VEXDREN-2710 file (C-alpha; in Angstrom, 1 decimal):
% VEXDREN-2710
k/r/px/py/pz
1/UNK/-1.8/-37.4/2.5
2/UNK/-4.0/-35.9/0.3
3/UNK/-3.9/-32.1/-1.2
4/UNK/-5.7/-29.3/0.2
5/UNK/-8.9/-28.6/-1.8
6/UNK/-8.6/-25.1/-0.1
7/UNK/-7.6/-22.2/-2.3
8/UNK/-3.8/-20.8/-2.0
9/UNK/-5.3/-17.1/-2.4
10/UNK/-8.6/-15.5/-1.5
11/UNK/-9.7/-12.3/-2.5
12/UNK/-10.4/-9.4/-0.2
13/UNK/-14.1/-7.7/-1.8
14/UNK/-13.2/-4.3/0.1
15/UNK/-9.6/-4.3/-1.0
16/UNK/-10.4/-4.9/-4.5
17/UNK/-13.7/-2.2/-4.5
18/UNK/-11.1/0.6/-3.1
19/UNK/-8.3/0.0/-5.6
20/UNK/-11.2/0.2/-8.5
21/UNK/-12.2/3.6/-6.9
22/UNK/-8.5/4.6/-6.8
23/UNK/-8.0/4.1/-10.2
24/UNK/-11.6/5.5/-11.5
25/UNK/-10.9/8.9/-9.5
26/UNK/-7.1/8.8/-10.9
27/UNK/-8.3/8.6/-14.5
28/UNK/-10.8/11.8/-13.6
29/UNK/-8.1/13.6/-12.1
30/UNK/-6.3/12.8/-15.4
31/UNK/-8.8/14.0/-17.6
32/UNK/-9.1/17.2/-15.8
33/UNK/-5.6/17.7/-15.8
34/UNK/-5.9/17.2/-19.6
35/UNK/-8.7/19.8/-19.7
36/UNK/-6.7/22.4/-17.4
37/UNK/-3.5/22.2/-19.7
38/UNK/-5.6/22.7/-22.8
39/UNK/-7.5/26.0/-21.3
40/UNK/-3.8/27.3/-20.7
41/UNK/-3.9/26.8/-16.9
42/UNK/-0.8/25.0/-16.3
43/UNK/-0.9/25.2/-12.3
44/UNK/-4.2/23.7/-11.8
45/UNK/-3.1/21.1/-14.5
46/UNK/0.0/20.2/-12.7
47/UNK/-1.7/20.0/-9.3
48/UNK/-4.4/17.6/-10.5
49/UNK/-2.1/15.6/-12.7
50/UNK/-0.2/14.9/-9.2
51/UNK/-3.1/14.1/-7.6
52/UNK/-4.1/11.7/-10.2
53/UNK/-0.6/9.9/-10.3
54/UNK/-0.7/9.7/-6.3
55/UNK/-3.9/7.7/-6.7
56/UNK/-2.5/5.2/-9.2
57/UNK/0.3/4.8/-7.1
58/UNK/-2.0/4.4/-3.8
59/UNK/-4.3/1.9/-5.7
60/UNK/-1.4/-0.2/-7.1
61/UNK/0.0/-0.8/-3.5
62/UNK/-3.5/-2.1/-2.0
63/UNK/-3.2/-5.9/-1.2
64/UNK/-5.9/-7.5/-2.5
65/UNK/-5.6/-11.0/-1.9
66/UNK/-4.3/-13.2/1.0
67/UNK/-2.0/-16.1/0.6
68/UNK/-1.9/-19.0/2.2
69/UNK/1.0/-19.6/4.6
70/UNK/0.6/-23.4/6.1
71/UNK/-1.0/-26.7/4.8
72/UNK/-3.9/-26.0/7.1
73/UNK/-4.7/-23.2/4.9
74/UNK/-4.1/-20.2/7.4
75/UNK/-4.4/-16.8/5.6
76/UNK/-2.1/-13.4/5.8
END
């Protein structure tokens, strides 16, 4: 038998876009947190830093590719 010309992984465009947005919003939250700490508002800085870390964590757990699981290239 010959080898299949179908890819072993296919990207999920919506998930990639969502991951990018979460990383971007996490960076903005990090900048807001830095600004809050610089102005002496530690309470707000901690809250925004937690939100930023949460966004990064959620973004890193998004599945962005489907992998083939059979030779006929069924994807999961």
